C-alpha positions, 0 to 999 in steps of 0.5 A: 367780403365779410364785415369782420374782414372789412373791419380788419382791412380798415384797421390795417389802413389806419395803422399803416398811416400811423406807422408812416407818421411815426416812421416805424418799420414794417415788422412792427405793424405785422406784430401789432396787426396780429395782436389786433386780429387776436383781440377781435377774434377773442371778443367774437369768440367770447360773445359766441361762447356766452350764447352757447352757455345760454343755449346749453342751459335752454337745451338741457331745460327743454330735455328735462322739462324745465324752464331754464334761464329767464330772469336776467335779460329777455329770455334770460340772454344776459344770465351768462353775462352775469355769470361772467362778471361773477367769475371775473370779480370773485375772490381768487382762492389758491392752495397754500402748498401749490406749485406756483408757476405751473399752477399759474400757467396751466389755465393759460396753456389750456386756453391758448392751445384751443383758441389758436385753432380758430386761426385756420377755420374757413368761415367763407370762401377765402375768409379765414384769419390765416389759410394754411395748406396743412390746416387739418394737421395744424388744428390736430397739433395745436389743440393737443397741447390742451392736455399739457395744461390740464395735466399741469393743473392737476399736478401743481394743485397739490390735490389728489383729486386734481392729480387723478383728474389730470392723469385721466385727462391725459389718458383720455385725450391721447387715446381719443386723438387717435380715432379722431385723426383716423376719421379724417384720413379718408377725406384727406385720401379723397381730396389729396389735401390738408387745406380746409379751404380746398376740402370745402371747395372739393365738396362744392365742385363734386356736388355732394358733402362727405357726410354721405359717403363718410358717415362712419368717419363723421360719427367717429370724429364727432364722438372723439371730438366730444371726448377730447373736449371732456364733455359728458358722457366722457367727462371723467377727468372732472367727474364731480361724483368722485373727484369733486371737479377733477383737475380744476378742483383748486381753481376759482375765479378767472383761472377757472373761467379760462378752463371753462372758456377753453372747453367751449372753444374746443367744442366750437373748433371741433364743430367747425372742423366737422362742418368744413370736412363733412358738411360742406363748410359755407356751401348752401344746401342744394334746396336753399341755393336760391336764397341770397345769403352769404356763405358765412351764414350757412357755416354758422347755422351748420356749426350751431346744428352740430353743437346742438347735437353735441349738447343733446348727446350730453344730456341723453347718456350717463357718464361712462366709467374709466374702463368703459371709456378706454375700451370704447376708444381703443376697442371700438372707435379705432377699429371702426376708423381703420376699417373705414380707411380700408374701405375708402382705399378700396373705393378710391382704387376701384370706383373713384373717377375723380372730380 
């Protein structure tokens, strides 16, 4: 049992005694436990995001022959913490003619929609916040709500740049959602389940990871996931060169930080799903089985490797034009994903003997 799971169990035991002393009913502890679990998850994710921001700066600096952050803290590790303090304490500037209620709730929707995807990520065997037998479907459904927050932000800001950015994001996320889902279908066909835990366990029992036979699906998923996160070279909703920031142009301070945090959480979720579905989740590589380390360690290592690949992807390719972006999704990724489904179906029909 992981340390985080032991911590939650200890908190639950303490709360149970407090509830008995106060004479509270059972439903109340469940609600409070849910809030405590969410708070712990948020704290862990926030620290991890700060590390990823530092990591991305170092990766980009290395690829561009620069030094990167090296002043605040050892190796510049506290630079992201300084940035977080700056964002949370700076003045909150708001457009005078904004649509107040949608403007206020837009960053909340964008953040919460991505954060809720953490719930079903299998960190280790039997270690997840809430194991659902439709985990893949849940993640696809809940993270799609991000587009509502982004479109609402662009619409309510009373800024044409923001409005264009919001519409671009809606078109992009909806378009790339299709190849992303199609890339997961072959794995679901093979395993016969939507449960992420069972998909990882299938790979453990089969003795291979799906990244081998489903390399096409993996590449399609990684590309579509990057596009859904509004990451370069697919960051046209916030293209600085023509939209000065796009849908979040009129946001500053903590509200901008929520959009920023949501983007990195989206990367974490996408990488975690890629690791669980295609890279064996918490399963150790065959040549490293002799190491007595928990599965959680291998899961985190794999996630970091996928995130590194996404970061290198960002700092390698130039931004696409809007027409190129849409053509790439509809005319290239979707046909490839459909072809992969067809070939997988033939493989299952003719060659698969089951595991």
